[in-house]
N, C-alpha and C positions, 0 to 999 in steps of 0.2 A: 210769576216771572219764570220764564223758560231758562233752564240751565244751558250754558254755552260751553261746548267742548273746547278745550285749549289745544287740542292736537288736531292737525290737519285731517280732514275727512274727505277722501276723494268721492265726488258725487257727479253724476251726469244730470243735466237738465236740458230741456230744449224749449225754445220759444217758437212755436209752430207758426205764428202769424207772419214772421219774416223768413222762416226756414233757417234760423240761426241755430248753431250747436254751441254748447258751453260745457266745459269740464272744469270743476272747481279743484284747485290745487291745494290751497291752504286758506285758513281763516283764523283770526284771533280777535278778542274783544278790544275795541278802541276805548269804550266806556260802557256804562250800564245799558244804553239803548242802541249802540252801534257796533258793527263788526268791520274789520278790514278783510276783504277777500281778494285772493289772487286767482284768476281763472285764465284759461286759454279758450278763446272763442273762435268760431268759424263764422264769418259774415260773408255770405255768398261764396266766393272762391278764395277769399283772403283769410289768413289766420292772424289773430292779434292776441297779445297778452294784456290783461286788464287788472289793474290794482285799484280797487274801488271801495268806498265806504258804503255799507248797507245799513239802513236804519230799520228799527222795529216799530211797526204801527201798533195801534191799541189792541189789535187782535193777536199780537205776538208774532206776526209774519214779517220777515225781513224783506225789504224792498231796496233796490239799488238807488243810490243817490247820484246826482250829477258830479259829486266830488270824487275825483280819482284821475287816473292816468291810463290811457289806452294807446298802445304802440304795436306796430307790426312785429311779429315774432323775430324778424331779422335784427331788431334792435336789442333783443334780450341779452346777448353776450356783453354788449357795451353797458347796458343798464346794470347788470350784475357786477361788472368790473368797477363801475363808478360808485355803486352802492357800497361795495366792499371798501373802497377808498374813503368814503364818507364815514363808515363805521370805524375805520382806523383813526381818522382825524378826531372823531368824537371821543374815542378812547384816550387819545393823547391829551385832549382838552379836559379829561376827567368827567365827561358827560355820560360815559358808559363804563361798565366794569370790563376789564380785559377778558377776552374769550379764552378759556383754558383749553388746552389741546384735548383733554378728556371730554369736553363738551362736543367737540367735533367728532370724536370717535363714537360717543354715545349717540349722537344724531345719525351718524352713518349706520350704526347697528340697528337703531330704531327703523330707519328707512329700509334696511335689508329685511327685517322681520315683517314689515307691513306689506312688502311687495309679493310675498309668497302666496 
């Protein structure tokens, strides 16, 4: 079994057959055999954000599944806004732990140190 990193690892990949470009933004384990990956993709002249489930085959190679969401990047601000609203509602309903302000500060500091 291949170990899966719990921290986002920026990577570039290209799919030459269609001339697409893909930049992986973040990933985390969904379960033992699947990951959730967020990427920004260029498909011909359009840019999209993709939130997709990737599954691991018997050789340990992750493949994209049809399960996911792909939107033009122009939808990203609204998506983030409404995901934040969903997070707040889930916290109110007791489905998630409240996000401590130190978590936000630590996430910001981690981001600053990885960009250098």
